[in-house]
N, C-alpha and C positions, 0 to 999 in steps of 0.2 A: 804409799806402795800399795796397800791392800787395793785401793780403787785402779790402781793401772792393772795387776793382776786381774783384777773382775772384767775390767772392760777388754783385756786381750783375750778371756775365755768366753764372755758375751760374742766378741767378733767372729768365735770360731763356730757360734753357734751353740754352745754347752750352756744350759740354764740347769740351776739346781732346784728340783722340783720342792717346794715347801719353803724355799727361801723366801723371805718378805721382799727383800730387794729384787730378786730375779722375776719373782712373781709380778711386781710391780713393771718392772722392764719389758717384761715379756707380752703382759697385756694391755699396758698403755702406750708404750711407743713400738710395738714390735708386732708381733701378729694378731694381738689381742682387736687390734682395729684393722679392719682387712680391706684396704684400699681397692684393690680390685672388684669385692664385692660392693662397695659404695659406688664404683664407677658404674657396675652394670646395673645398679638401681637408678642411678641419676639419668642413664640412657632410657632405661625402660620408661621413665617417666617424662621423656620429653624436654631434658635439660641439656644445654651445651657445657662444657665443664673441661676443666685443666686441673690435671694433678702435677704438683710440683713438689718435688722429692729433694730434700736439702740435708744438710749435717746440723746438729743443734747440740750444745753442750753447756753446762754453766763454767765451766774453764774457758777462761779467755785463751789461754796457751792452746789447750785441746782444741778449740772452734778453729782456730786458724790452721794447725795442723789437719785435722780433720776436713776442712773445706780443700785446703791445698792436694790434699790424698784423692779428693773426690766421694769420700764416705756420704752414704746417705742413711739416715736412721728414725727421719720422721717425714712426714708431708703435709700439705696443705692442699685443699680443693676450693677451686674457684668456680662457682656453677651459677647460671641463670637459666629460666625456662626459656626454652626454644619458643619462636612462635610469637 
């Protein structure tokens, strides 16, 4: 039950400063890794790239639910130097 409460709180963008769980969630899978900054860097260095945004969780039930709802909480980048 606590996991559901935490997930819904995070979906609203509410993070508790100093919380181990929220700090890790925020910096690792949310705003700590800025895909837009990475895209700008790759572009400036002459890379062709694609950013793939998707939903990922360890729970099989919530994986299906999140995917069906079109949620995105992580990303992958495929890049290749142009030229």
